[in-house]
Biopython code that builds the backbone (N, CA, C, O; Angstrom):
import numpy as np
from Bio.PDB.StructureBuilder import StructureBuilder

atoms = [
    (1, "MET", "N", (50.165, 158.488, 97.778)),
    (1, "MET", "CA", (50.956, 157.799, 98.061)),
    (1, "MET", "C", (50.692, 156.276, 97.413)),
    (1, "MET", "O", (49.595, 156.030, 96.912)),
    (2, "THR", "N", (51.731, 155.288, 97.449)),
    (2, "THR", "CA", (51.241, 154.166, 96.918)),
    (2, "THR", "C", (52.152, 152.581, 97.811)),
    (2, "THR", "O", (53.312, 152.279, 98.090)),
    (3, "ILE", "N", (51.028, 152.071, 97.940)),
    (3, "ILE", "CA", (52.225, 150.922, 98.620)),
    (3, "ILE", "C", (51.447, 149.914, 98.385)),
    (3, "ILE", "O", (50.242, 149.689, 98.501)),
    (4, "HIS", "N", (52.573, 149.222, 97.952)),
    (4, "HIS", "CA", (52.291, 147.808, 97.108)),
    (4, "HIS", "C", (51.889, 146.537, 98.547)),
    (4, "HIS", "O", (52.251, 146.596, 99.722)),
    (5, "ARG", "N", (51.212, 145.702, 97.997)),
    (5, "ARG", "CA", (51.225, 144.829, 100.016)),
    (5, "ARG", "C", (51.516, 143.320, 98.554)),
    (5, "ARG", "O", (51.261, 143.298, 97.349)),
    (6, "PHE", "N", (51.944, 142.616, 99.207)),
    (6, "PHE", "CA", (52.202, 141.362, 98.914)),
    (6, "PHE", "C", (52.003, 139.837, 99.561)),
    (6, "PHE", "O", (52.554, 140.022, 100.646)),
    (7, "GLU", "N", (51.667, 138.777, 99.575)),
    (7, "GLU", "CA", (51.145, 138.133, 100.518)),
    (7, "GLU", "C", (50.844, 138.036, 101.805)),
    (7, "GLU", "O", (51.352, 137.933, 102.922)),
    (8, "PRO", "N", (49.562, 138.125, 101.092)),
    (8, "PRO", "CA", (48.802, 138.722, 102.704)),
    (8, "PRO", "C", (48.774, 137.510, 103.584)),
    (8, "PRO", "O", (48.575, 136.396, 103.101)),
    (9, "ASN", "N", (49.028, 137.757, 105.246)),
    (9, "ASN", "CA", (48.279, 136.469, 105.472)),
    (9, "ASN", "C", (47.099, 137.074, 106.189)),
    (9, "ASN", "O", (47.134, 137.981, 107.020)),
    (10, "GLY", "N", (45.771, 136.251, 105.610)),
    (10, "GLY", "CA", (44.429, 136.841, 106.725)),
    (10, "GLY", "C", (43.838, 138.038, 106.787)),
    (10, "GLY", "O", (43.590, 138.506, 105.675)),
    (11, "LYS", "N", (43.502, 138.746, 107.768)),
    (11, "LYS", "CA", (43.865, 139.811, 107.361)),
    (11, "LYS", "C", (44.932, 140.580, 108.982)),
    (11, "LYS", "O", (44.736, 141.589, 109.659)),
    (12, "ARG", "N", (45.672, 139.840, 109.025)),
    (12, "ARG", "CA", (46.890, 140.101, 109.960)),
    (12, "ARG", "C", (48.381, 140.937, 109.805)),
    (12, "ARG", "O", (49.209, 141.441, 110.563)),
    (13, "LEU", "N", (48.165, 140.738, 108.182)),
    (13, "LEU", "CA", (49.411, 141.462, 107.899)),
    (13, "LEU", "C", (50.254, 141.085, 106.488)),
    (13, "LEU", "O", (50.358, 139.861, 106.399)),
    (14, "SER", "N", (50.937, 141.853, 105.266)),
    (14, "SER", "CA", (51.171, 141.280, 104.471)),
    (14, "SER", "C", (52.930, 140.740, 104.711)),
    (14, "SER", "O", (53.594, 141.318, 105.572)),
    (15, "HIS", "N", (53.357, 139.969, 104.138)),
    (15, "HIS", "CA", (54.899, 139.455, 104.158)),
    (15, "HIS", "C", (55.383, 140.413, 103.471)),
    (15, "HIS", "O", (56.381, 141.017, 103.867)),
    (16, "VAL", "N", (54.943, 140.630, 102.658)),
    (16, "VAL", "CA", (55.695, 142.090, 102.237)),
    (16, "VAL", "C", (55.826, 143.098, 101.389)),
    (16, "VAL", "O", (55.881, 142.851, 100.184)),
    (17, "LEU", "N", (55.902, 144.427, 101.866)),
    (17, "LEU", "CA", (55.293, 145.718, 101.546)),
    (17, "LEU", "C", (56.416, 146.254, 100.518)),
    (17, "LEU", "O", (57.516, 145.738, 100.322)),
    (18, "VAL", "N", (55.908, 147.356, 99.936)),
    (18, "VAL", "CA", (57.325, 148.425, 98.950)),
    (18, "VAL", "C", (56.133, 149.402, 98.946)),
    (18, "VAL", "O", (55.001, 149.216, 98.499)),
    (19, "HIS", "N", (56.567, 150.305, 99.447)),
    (19, "HIS", "CA", (56.388, 152.681, 99.393)),
    (19, "HIS", "C", (57.702, 152.672, 99.597)),
    (19, "HIS", "O", (58.503, 152.039, 100.284)),
    (20, "ASN", "N", (57.717, 153.745, 98.636)),
    (20, "ASN", "CA", (58.268, 154.759, 98.788)),
    (20, "ASN", "C", (59.947, 154.012, 98.332)),
    (20, "ASN", "O", (61.077, 154.269, 98.747)),
    (21, "GLY", "N", (59.538, 153.206, 97.504)),
    (21, "GLY", "CA", (61.733, 152.990, 97.263)),
    (21, "GLY", "C", (62.824, 151.845, 98.347)),
    (21, "GLY", "O", (64.052, 151.767, 98.404)),
    (22, "ILE", "N", (61.709, 151.057, 99.118)),
    (22, "ILE", "CA", (61.664, 149.997, 100.429)),
    (22, "ILE", "C", (61.183, 149.502, 100.215)),
    (22, "ILE", "O", (60.193, 150.081, 99.768)),
    (23, "ALA", "N", (61.027, 147.740, 100.155)),
    (23, "ALA", "CA", (60.516, 146.513, 100.989)),
    (23, "ALA", "C", (60.386, 146.304, 102.154)),
    (23, "ALA", "O", (61.603, 146.382, 102.324)),
    (24, "TYR", "N", (59.933, 146.058, 103.375)),
    (24, "TYR", "CA", (59.789, 145.636, 104.362)),
    (24, "TYR", "C", (59.079, 144.472, 104.463)),
    (24, "TYR", "O", (57.930, 144.141, 104.170)),
    (25, "VAL", "N", (60.007, 143.939, 104.935)),
    (25, "VAL", "CA", (59.360, 142.101, 104.931)),
    (25, "VAL", "C", (59.497, 141.653, 106.459)),
    (25, "VAL", "O", (60.571, 141.721, 107.057)),
    (26, "THR", "N", (58.285, 141.179, 107.050)),
    (26, "THR", "CA", (57.703, 140.948, 107.907)),
    (26, "THR", "C", (58.456, 140.486, 108.780)),
    (26, "THR", "O", (59.498, 140.012, 108.327)),
    (27, "GLY", "N", (58.318, 140.436, 109.961)),
    (27, "GLY", "CA", (59.206, 138.569, 110.810)),
    (27, "GLY", "C", (58.475, 137.143, 110.062)),
    (27, "GLY", "O", (57.354, 136.636, 110.111)),
    (28, "GLN", "N", (59.436, 136.901, 109.538)),
    (28, "GLN", "CA", (59.336, 135.247, 109.023)),
    (28, "GLN", "C", (60.188, 134.559, 110.327)),
    (28, "GLN", "O", (61.086, 134.956, 111.069)),
    (29, "VAL", "N", (59.252, 133.070, 110.159)),
    (29, "VAL", "CA", (59.362, 132.267, 111.369)),
    (29, "VAL", "C", (59.670, 131.682, 109.980)),
    (29, "VAL", "O", (59.542, 132.049, 108.812)),
    (30, "PRO", "N", (60.330, 130.148, 110.917)),
    (30, "PRO", "CA", (60.529, 128.505, 109.997)),
    (30, "PRO", "C", (58.570, 128.167, 110.378)),
    (30, "PRO", "O", (57.726, 128.469, 111.222)),
    (31, "THR", "N", (58.723, 127.199, 108.835)),
    (31, "THR", "CA", (57.149, 126.895, 109.313)),
    (31, "THR", "C", (57.225, 125.196, 109.515)),
    (31, "THR", "O", (56.117, 124.662, 109.568)),
    (32, "ASP", "N", (58.662, 124.093, 109.658)),
    (32, "ASP", "CA", (59.201, 123.164, 110.139)),
    (32, "ASP", "C", (59.921, 123.616, 111.475)),
    (32, "ASP", "O", (61.127, 123.794, 111.648)),
    (33, "ARG", "N", (59.266, 123.705, 112.042)),
    (33, "ARG", "CA", (60.006, 123.952, 113.025)),
    (33, "ARG", "C", (60.441, 122.446, 114.238)),
    (33, "ARG", "O", (60.546, 122.349, 115.461)),
    (34, "SER", "N", (60.533, 121.834, 113.497)),
    (34, "SER", "CA", (61.453, 119.928, 113.802)),
    (34, "SER", "C", (62.462, 120.581, 113.248)),
    (34, "SER", "O", (63.045, 119.511, 113.420)),
    (35, "GLN", "N", (62.981, 121.036, 112.923)),
    (35, "GLN", "CA", (64.719, 121.614, 112.516)),
    (35, "GLN", "C", (65.253, 122.398, 113.580)),
    (35, "GLN", "O", (64.652, 123.148, 114.350)),
    (36, "GLY", "N", (66.987, 122.000, 113.488)),
    (36, "GLY", "CA", (67.639, 122.695, 114.567)),
    (36, "GLY", "C", (68.013, 124.226, 113.715)),
    (36, "GLY", "O", (67.644, 124.508, 112.575)),
    (37, "ILE", "N", (68.833, 125.066, 114.624)),
    (37, "ILE", "CA", (69.042, 126.571, 114.154)),
    (37, "ILE", "C", (69.997, 126.740, 112.368)),
    (37, "ILE", "O", (70.507, 127.695, 111.783)),
    (38, "GLU", "N", (69.870, 125.567, 112.113)),
    (38, "GLU", "CA", (70.452, 125.055, 110.402)),
    (38, "GLU", "C", (69.345, 125.655, 109.902)),
    (38, "GLU", "O", (68.917, 126.721, 109.460)),
    (39, "GLY", "N", (68.988, 124.264, 110.212)),
    (39, "GLY", "CA", (67.562, 123.965, 109.166)),
    (39, "GLY", "C", (66.103, 124.964, 109.391)),
    (39, "GLY", "O", (65.092, 125.193, 108.729)),
    (40, "GLN", "N", (66.532, 125.295, 110.425)),
    (40, "GLN", "CA", (65.496, 126.917, 110.784)),
    (40, "GLN", "C", (66.087, 128.093, 109.689)),
    (40, "GLN", "O", (65.623, 128.666, 108.703)),
    (41, "THR", "N", (67.155, 128.114, 110.309)),
    (41, "THR", "CA", (67.819, 129.224, 109.199)),
    (41, "THR", "C", (68.237, 129.301, 107.648)),
    (41, "THR", "O", (68.593, 130.301, 107.025)),
    (42, "LEU", "N", (68.064, 127.673, 107.087)),
    (42, "LEU", "CA", (68.133, 127.662, 106.154)),
    (42, "LEU", "C", (66.739, 128.357, 105.121)),
    (42, "LEU", "O", (66.715, 129.018, 104.082)),
    (43, "GLN", "N", (65.217, 127.558, 106.443)),
    (43, "GLN", "CA", (64.045, 128.016, 105.481)),
    (43, "GLN", "C", (63.539, 129.687, 105.305)),
    (43, "GLN", "O", (62.657, 130.202, 104.618)),
    (44, "LEU", "N", (64.765, 130.373, 106.480)),
    (44, "LEU", "CA", (63.892, 131.742, 106.065)),
    (44, "LEU", "C", (65.298, 132.160, 105.350)),
    (44, "LEU", "O", (65.305, 133.334, 105.720)),
    (45, "LEU", "N", (66.096, 132.066, 104.839)),
    (45, "LEU", "CA", (66.551, 132.597, 104.538)),
    (45, "LEU", "C", (66.284, 131.952, 102.319)),
    (45, "LEU", "O", (66.887, 132.160, 101.266)),
    (46, "ASP", "N", (65.522, 131.472, 102.592)),
    (46, "ASP", "CA", (64.833, 131.198, 101.247)),
    (46, "ASP", "C", (63.802, 131.857, 101.132)),
    (46, "ASP", "O", (63.478, 132.705, 100.301)),
    (47, "ARG", "N", (63.246, 131.409, 102.070)),
    (47, "ARG", "CA", (62.420, 132.434, 102.138)),
    (47, "ARG", "C", (62.366, 133.940, 101.723)),
    (47, "ARG", "O", (61.753, 134.404, 100.762)),
    (48, "ILE", "N", (63.019, 134.516, 102.508)),
    (48, "ILE", "CA", (63.303, 135.517, 102.287)),
    (48, "ILE", "C", (63.897, 136.264, 100.713)),
    (48, "ILE", "O", (63.729, 137.284, 100.044)),
    (49, "ASP", "N", (64.640, 135.041, 100.691)),
    (49, "ASP", "CA", (64.788, 135.563, 98.789)),
    (49, "ASP", "C", (63.548, 135.455, 98.094)),
    (49, "ASP", "O", (63.446, 136.358, 97.263)),
    (50, "HIS", "N", (62.340, 134.508, 98.131)),
    (50, "HIS", "CA", (61.611, 134.904, 97.542)),
    (50, "HIS", "C", (60.787, 136.204, 98.026)),
    (50, "HIS", "O", (60.498, 137.068, 97.198)),
    (51, "LEU", "N", (60.491, 136.304, 99.098)),
    (51, "LEU", "CA", (59.876, 137.140, 99.489)),
    (51, "LEU", "C", (60.688, 138.478, 98.776)),
    (51, "LEU", "O", (60.048, 139.244, 98.056)),
    (52, "LEU", "N", (61.812, 138.645, 98.977)),
    (52, "LEU", "CA", (62.383, 139.883, 97.833)),
    (52, "LEU", "C", (61.716, 139.716, 96.263)),
    (52, "LEU", "O", (61.053, 140.429, 95.510)),
    (53, "GLY", "N", (62.285, 138.374, 96.234)),
    (53, "GLY", "CA", (62.048, 138.387, 94.531)),
    (53, "GLY", "C", (60.810, 139.053, 94.507)),
    (53, "GLY", "O", (60.740, 140.165, 93.982)),
    (54, "VAL", "N", (59.943, 138.581, 94.948)),
    (54, "VAL", "CA", (58.218, 139.223, 94.779)),
    (54, "VAL", "C", (57.978, 140.594, 95.001)),
    (54, "VAL", "O", (57.057, 141.195, 94.448)),
    (55, "ALA", "N", (59.129, 141.346, 96.147)),
    (55, "ALA", "CA", (58.699, 143.009, 96.239)),
    (55, "ALA", "C", (59.881, 143.284, 95.102)),
    (55, "ALA", "O", (60.734, 143.926, 95.715)),
    (56, "GLY", "N", (60.382, 143.078, 93.575)),
    (56, "GLY", "CA", (61.223, 142.947, 92.906)),
    (56, "GLY", "C", (62.584, 143.597, 93.255)),
    (56, "GLY", "O", (63.007, 144.528, 92.569)),
    (57, "THR", "N", (63.407, 143.021, 94.523)),
    (57, "THR", "CA", (64.391, 143.173, 94.783)),
    (57, "THR", "C", (65.495, 142.048, 94.920)),
    (57, "THR", "O", (65.423, 141.112, 94.124)),
    (58, "ASP", "N", (66.506, 142.056, 95.856)),
    (58, "ASP", "CA", (67.069, 140.835, 96.154)),
    (58, "ASP", "C", (68.238, 140.808, 97.688)),
    (58, "ASP", "O", (68.352, 141.635, 98.593)),
    (59, "LYS", "N", (68.842, 139.703, 97.488)),
    (59, "LYS", "CA", (69.407, 140.364, 98.830)),
    (59, "LYS", "C", (70.663, 141.262, 99.003)),
    (59, "LYS", "O", (71.170, 141.582, 100.078)),
    (60, "SER", "N", (71.047, 141.587, 97.843)),
    (60, "SER", "CA", (72.282, 143.109, 97.134)),
    (60, "SER", "C", (71.939, 143.925, 98.022)),
    (60, "SER", "O", (72.714, 144.646, 98.651)),
    (61, "LYS", "N", (70.796, 143.877, 98.137)),
    (61, "LYS", "CA", (69.829, 145.527, 98.714)),
    (61, "LYS", "C", (69.494, 145.300, 99.868)),
    (61, "LYS", "O", (68.958, 146.355, 100.210)),
    (62, "ILE", "N", (69.445, 144.492, 100.859)),
    (62, "ILE", "CA", (68.866, 144.587, 101.791)),
    (62, "ILE", "C", (69.941, 146.047, 102.744)),
    (62, "ILE", "O", (71.168, 146.134, 102.797)),
    (63, "LEU", "N", (69.149, 146.757, 103.212)),
    (63, "LEU", "CA", (69.591, 148.029, 104.251)),
    (63, "LEU", "C", (69.554, 147.826, 105.602)),
    (63, "LEU", "O", (70.323, 148.422, 106.357)),
    (64, "PHE", "N", (68.400, 146.723, 106.135)),
    (64, "PHE", "CA", (68.784, 146.522, 108.169)),
    (64, "PHE", "C", (68.376, 144.670, 107.706)),
    (64, "PHE", "O", (68.131, 143.797, 106.874)),
    (65, "ALA", "N", (68.532, 145.005, 108.734)),
    (65, "ALA", "CA", (68.240, 143.046, 109.198)),
    (65, "ALA", "C", (68.144, 142.459, 110.617)),
    (65, "ALA", "O", (69.171, 142.052, 111.160)),
    (66, "GLN", "N", (66.754, 142.387, 111.344)),
    (66, "GLN", "CA", (67.012, 142.097, 112.452)),
    (66, "GLN", "C", (66.117, 140.609, 112.440)),
    (66, "GLN", "O", (65.066, 140.229, 111.924)),
    (67, "ILE", "N", (67.533, 139.808, 113.615)),
    (67, "ILE", "CA", (67.482, 138.563, 114.324)),
    (67, "ILE", "C", (67.378, 138.595, 115.152)),
    (67, "ILE", "O", (68.038, 139.380, 115.833)),
    (68, "TRP", "N", (66.504, 137.792, 115.663)),
    (68, "TRP", "CA", (65.919, 137.267, 117.046)),
    (68, "TRP", "C", (66.434, 135.905, 116.965)),
    (68, "TRP", "O", (66.326, 135.485, 115.813)),
    (69, "LEU", "N", (66.927, 135.107, 117.725)),
    (69, "LEU", "CA", (67.707, 134.087, 118.091)),
    (69, "LEU", "C", (67.240, 134.106, 119.952)),
    (69, "LEU", "O", (67.392, 134.959, 120.827)),
    (70, "ARG", "N", (66.548, 132.534, 119.946)),
    (70, "ARG", "CA", (65.730, 132.070, 121.451)),
    (70, "ARG", "C", (66.825, 132.080, 121.697)),
    (70, "ARG", "O", (67.035, 133.281, 121.866)),
    (71, "ASN", "N", (68.511, 131.148, 121.981)),
    (71, "ASN", "CA", (69.440, 130.879, 122.233)),
    (71, "ASN", "C", (70.354, 131.300, 121.861)),
    (71, "ASN", "O", (71.130, 130.578, 121.235)),
    (72, "ILE", "N", (70.656, 132.720, 122.107)),
    (72, "ILE", "CA", (72.019, 133.428, 121.226)),
    (72, "ILE", "C", (73.133, 132.538, 121.562)),
    (72, "ILE", "O", (73.740, 132.095, 120.587)),
    (73, "LYS", "N", (73.611, 132.111, 122.924)),
    (73, "LYS", "CA", (75.199, 131.389, 122.733)),
    (73, "LYS", "C", (75.176, 130.418, 122.585)),
    (73, "LYS", "O", (76.268, 129.916, 122.323)),
    (74, "ARG", "N", (73.963, 129.483, 122.643)),
    (74, "ARG", "CA", (74.141, 128.821, 121.861)),
    (74, "ARG", "C", (73.970, 128.367, 119.937)),
    (74, "ARG", "O", (74.556, 127.455, 119.355)),
    (75, "ASP", "N", (72.998, 129.350, 119.362)),
    (75, "ASP", "CA", (72.873, 129.400, 118.184)),
    (75, "ASP", "C", (73.294, 130.177, 116.837)),
    (75, "ASP", "O", (73.309, 129.790, 115.668)),
    (76, "PHE", "N", (73.751, 131.856, 117.632)),
    (76, "PHE", "CA", (74.830, 132.329, 117.255)),
    (76, "PHE", "C", (75.651, 132.082, 116.662)),
    (76, "PHE", "O", (75.898, 132.937, 115.812)),
    (77, "ALA", "N", (76.341, 131.174, 116.670)),
    (77, "ALA", "CA", (77.217, 131.144, 115.536)),
    (77, "ALA", "C", (77.015, 130.107, 114.098)),
    (77, "ALA", "O", (77.350, 130.361, 112.941)),
    (78, "PRO", "N", (76.404, 128.976, 114.599)),
    (78, "PRO", "CA", (75.692, 128.301, 113.645)),
    (78, "PRO", "C", (75.439, 129.278, 112.397)),
    (78, "PRO", "O", (76.204, 129.499, 111.459)),
    (79, "MET", "N", (73.999, 129.873, 112.665)),
    (79, "MET", "CA", (73.132, 131.257, 112.251)),
    (79, "MET", "C", (74.086, 131.898, 111.681)),
    (79, "MET", "O", (73.834, 132.344, 110.561)),
    (80, "ASN", "N", (75.223, 132.099, 112.162)),
    (80, "ASN", "CA", (75.791, 133.796, 111.594)),
    (80, "ASN", "C", (76.429, 132.956, 110.393)),
    (80, "ASN", "O", (75.931, 133.257, 109.309)),
    (81, "ALA", "N", (77.482, 131.907, 110.336)),
    (81, "ALA", "CA", (77.823, 130.966, 109.398)),
    (81, "ALA", "C", (76.995, 130.799, 107.549)),
    (81, "ALA", "O", (77.267, 131.056, 106.376)),
    (82, "LEU", "N", (75.844, 130.173, 108.423)),
    (82, "LEU", "CA", (74.782, 130.134, 107.173)),
    (82, "LEU", "C", (74.914, 131.682, 106.321)),
    (82, "LEU", "O", (75.560, 132.023, 105.330)),
    (83, "TRP", "N", (73.658, 132.639, 107.535)),
    (83, "TRP", "CA", (74.554, 134.639, 107.078)),
    (83, "TRP", "C", (75.499, 134.701, 106.187)),
    (83, "TRP", "O", (75.295, 135.113, 105.046)),
    (84, "GLU", "N", (76.516, 134.340, 106.570)),
    (84, "GLU", "CA", (77.818, 135.122, 105.660)),
    (84, "GLU", "C", (77.615, 134.068, 104.625)),
    (84, "GLU", "O", (76.825, 134.448, 103.761)),
    (85, "SER", "N", (78.006, 133.051, 104.466)),
    (85, "SER", "CA", (78.150, 132.462, 103.420)),
    (85, "SER", "C", (76.176, 132.520, 102.137)),
    (85, "SER", "O", (76.118, 131.911, 101.069)),
    (86, "TRP", "N", (75.215, 133.183, 102.581)),
    (86, "TRP", "CA", (74.219, 134.310, 101.475)),
    (86, "TRP", "C", (74.284, 135.009, 101.219)),
    (86, "TRP", "O", (74.252, 135.475, 100.080)),
    (87, "ILE", "N", (74.481, 135.674, 102.717)),
    (87, "ILE", "CA", (74.476, 137.744, 101.903)),
    (87, "ILE", "C", (76.076, 137.786, 100.961)),
    (87, "ILE", "O", (77.028, 137.022, 101.114)),
    (88, "PRO", "N", (75.986, 138.621, 100.258)),
    (88, "PRO", "CA", (76.658, 139.015, 99.803)),
    (88, "PRO", "C", (78.126, 139.618, 100.636)),
    (88, "PRO", "O", (77.923, 140.161, 101.722)),
    (89, "GLU", "N", (79.861, 139.507, 100.036)),
    (89, "GLU", "CA", (80.163, 140.232, 100.225)),
    (89, "GLU", "C", (80.414, 141.633, 100.052)),
    (89, "GLU", "O", (81.233, 142.219, 100.761)),
    (90, "ASP", "N", (79.730, 142.226, 99.116)),
    (90, "ASP", "CA", (79.777, 143.759, 98.849)),
    (90, "ASP", "C", (79.071, 143.817, 99.043)),
    (90, "ASP", "O", (78.706, 144.722, 98.292)),
    (91, "ALA", "N", (77.701, 143.368, 99.966)),
    (91, "ALA", "CA", (76.496, 143.797, 99.926)),
    (91, "ALA", "C", (76.161, 144.327, 101.472)),
    (91, "ALA", "O", (75.166, 144.984, 101.777)),
    (92, "LEU", "N", (77.165, 143.916, 102.333)),
    (92, "LEU", "CA", (76.683, 143.653, 104.034)),
    (92, "LEU", "C", (75.398, 145.149, 104.132)),
    (92, "LEU", "O", (75.429, 146.327, 103.779)),
    (93, "PRO", "N", (74.319, 144.193, 104.855)),
    (93, "PRO", "CA", (73.847, 145.447, 105.398)),
    (93, "PRO", "C", (73.836, 145.324, 106.841)),
    (93, "PRO", "O", (74.167, 144.256, 107.356)),
    (94, "ALA", "N", (73.397, 146.564, 107.714)),
    (94, "ALA", "CA", (72.611, 147.115, 109.026)),
    (94, "ALA", "C", (72.503, 145.605, 109.303)),
    (94, "ALA", "O", (72.274, 144.756, 108.442)),
    (95, "ARG", "N", (72.745, 145.321, 110.937)),
    (95, "ARG", "CA", (72.058, 144.576, 111.494)),
    (95, "ARG", "C", (72.103, 143.806, 112.698)),
    (95, "ARG", "O", (73.034, 143.212, 113.241)),
    (96, "ALA", "N", (71.366, 143.891, 112.883)),
    (96, "ALA", "CA", (70.707, 143.963, 115.047)),
    (96, "ALA", "C", (70.266, 142.304, 114.632)),
    (96, "ALA", "O", (69.529, 141.737, 113.826)),
    (97, "THR", "N", (71.397, 141.880, 115.932)),
    (97, "THR", "CA", (70.926, 140.309, 116.324)),
    (97, "THR", "C", (70.736, 140.128, 117.820)),
    (97, "THR", "O", (71.760, 140.207, 118.498)),
    (98, "VAL", "N", (69.336, 139.849, 118.572)),
    (98, "VAL", "CA", (69.094, 139.490, 119.740)),
    (98, "VAL", "C", (68.825, 138.252, 119.969)),
    (98, "VAL", "O", (68.672, 137.325, 119.173)),
    (99, "GLU", "N", (68.737, 138.298, 121.897)),
    (99, "GLU", "CA", (68.145, 137.190, 122.229)),
    (99, "GLU", "C", (66.123, 137.191, 122.743)),
    (99, "GLU", "O", (65.605, 137.932, 123.578)),
    (100, "SER", "N", (65.489, 136.216, 121.979)),
    (100, "SER", "CA", (64.248, 136.861, 122.920)),
    (100, "SER", "C", (63.659, 136.040, 122.759)),
    (100, "SER", "O", (64.023, 135.238, 121.899)),
    (101, "ASN", "N", (62.164, 135.758, 123.667)),
    (101, "ASN", "CA", (61.242, 135.188, 124.124)),
    (101, "ASN", "C", (60.723, 134.948, 122.664)),
    (101, "ASN", "O", (60.590, 136.105, 122.265)),
    (102, "LEU", "N", (60.313, 134.040, 121.527)),
    (102, "LEU", "CA", (59.451, 134.269, 120.506)),
    (102, "LEU", "C", (58.800, 132.981, 120.942)),
    (102, "LEU", "O", (59.056, 132.076, 121.736)),
    (103, "ALA", "N", (57.594, 133.370, 119.856)),
    (103, "ALA", "CA", (56.502, 133.081, 120.341)),
    (103, "ALA", "C", (55.500, 131.751, 120.538)),
    (103, "ALA", "O", (54.354, 131.528, 120.928)),
    (104, "ALA", "N", (56.798, 130.914, 119.956)),
    (104, "ALA", "CA", (56.437, 129.258, 120.088)),
    (104, "ALA", "C", (57.360, 129.000, 120.350)),
    (104, "ALA", "O", (58.308, 129.562, 119.802)),
    (105, "ASP", "N", (57.668, 127.519, 121.814)),
    (105, "ASP", "CA", (58.867, 126.973, 122.360)),
    (105, "ASP", "C", (59.979, 126.774, 121.131)),
    (105, "ASP", "O", (61.180, 126.943, 121.343)),
    (106, "GLU", "N", (59.300, 126.285, 119.442)),
    (106, "GLU", "CA", (59.822, 125.423, 118.730)),
    (106, "GLU", "C", (60.429, 126.351, 117.549)),
    (106, "GLU", "O", (61.290, 126.077, 116.712)),
    (107, "ILE", "N", (59.903, 127.201, 117.701)),
    (107, "ILE", "CA", (60.755, 128.129, 116.915)),
    (107, "ILE", "C", (62.053, 129.199, 117.761)),
    (107, "ILE", "O", (61.855, 129.963, 118.706)),
    (108, "LEU", "N", (63.501, 128.894, 116.969)),
    (108, "LEU", "CA", (64.495, 129.011, 117.224)),
    (108, "LEU", "C", (64.781, 130.457, 116.566)),
    (108, "LEU", "O", (65.636, 131.116, 117.158)),
    (109, "ILE", "N", (64.335, 130.903, 115.704)),
    (109, "ILE", "CA", (64.250, 132.320, 114.974)),
    (109, "ILE", "C", (64.063, 132.717, 114.162)),
    (109, "ILE", "O", (63.903, 131.911, 113.246)),
    (110, "GLU", "N", (63.941, 134.061, 113.838)),
    (110, "GLU", "CA", (62.790, 135.299, 113.565)),
    (110, "GLU", "C", (63.912, 136.177, 112.503)),
    (110, "GLU", "O", (65.102, 136.413, 112.717)),
    (111, "ILE", "N", (63.299, 136.454, 111.627)),
    (111, "ILE", "CA", (64.439, 137.123, 110.519)),
    (111, "ILE", "C", (62.803, 138.565, 109.618)),
    (111, "ILE", "O", (61.844, 138.444, 108.856)),
    (112, "ALA", "N", (63.350, 139.479, 110.256)),
    (112, "ALA", "CA", (62.159, 140.427, 109.501)),
    (112, "ALA", "C", (63.945, 141.502, 109.274)),
    (112, "ALA", "O", (65.047, 141.612, 109.812)),
    (113, "LEU", "N", (62.894, 142.227, 107.745)),
    (113, "LEU", "CA", (64.036, 143.223, 107.802)),
    (113, "LEU", "C", (63.624, 144.224, 106.367)),
    (113, "LEU", "O", (62.644, 144.005, 105.656)),
    (114, "GLN", "N", (64.546, 145.258, 106.173)),
    (114, "GLN", "CA", (64.568, 146.116, 104.938)),
    (114, "GLN", "C", (65.252, 145.833, 103.394)),
    (114, "GLN", "O", (66.252, 145.128, 103.255)),
    (115, "ALA", "N", (64.584, 146.463, 102.325)),
    (115, "ALA", "CA", (65.668, 145.963, 101.066)),
    (115, "ALA", "C", (65.409, 147.534, 100.140)),
    (115, "ALA", "O", (64.232, 147.833, 99.938)),
    (116, "ALA", "N", (66.458, 148.448, 99.630)),
    (116, "ALA", "CA", (65.756, 148.662, 98.563)),
    (116, "ALA", "C", (65.580, 148.334, 97.280)),
    (116, "ALA", "O", (66.262, 147.612, 96.552)),
    (117, "VAL", "N", (64.486, 149.004, 97.048)),
    (117, "VAL", "CA", (63.933, 148.231, 95.526)),
    (117, "VAL", "C", (64.435, 149.293, 93.930)),
    (117, "VAL", "O", (64.129, 148.899, 92.805)),
]
sb = StructureBuilder()
sb.init_structure("model")
sb.init_model(0)
sb.init_chain("A")
sb.init_seg("    ")
for serial, (resi, resn, name, xyz) in enumerate(atoms, 1):
    if name == "N":
        sb.init_residue(resn, " ", resi, " ")
    sb.init_atom(name, np.array(xyz, "f"), 0.0, 1.0, " ", f" {name:<3s}", serial, name[0])
structure = sb.get_structure()
């Protein structure tokens, strides 16, 4: 059984790992938390593009995405508009979006996903 781990964060986690033809991207949060939902979402989509590339795949192969929003009523529509412009129309993954009390007050969004390699 081979597991390839990429971009470790100290002793806590790998930002992406590949096992059995699946890339697992850990929950990503924005680094610049001073931005609103649009800026934070764009940061995460860029970071996900990077991590998928490191794992040898891309957004057209996303199987399932989990999205957590601090305020779903306020932020769902603008986040979804950016998601829809980012994800290929012929590669729509399964997805769940929920409201959650995130790790810090300034974090408005977190995204984790799995993709085929």
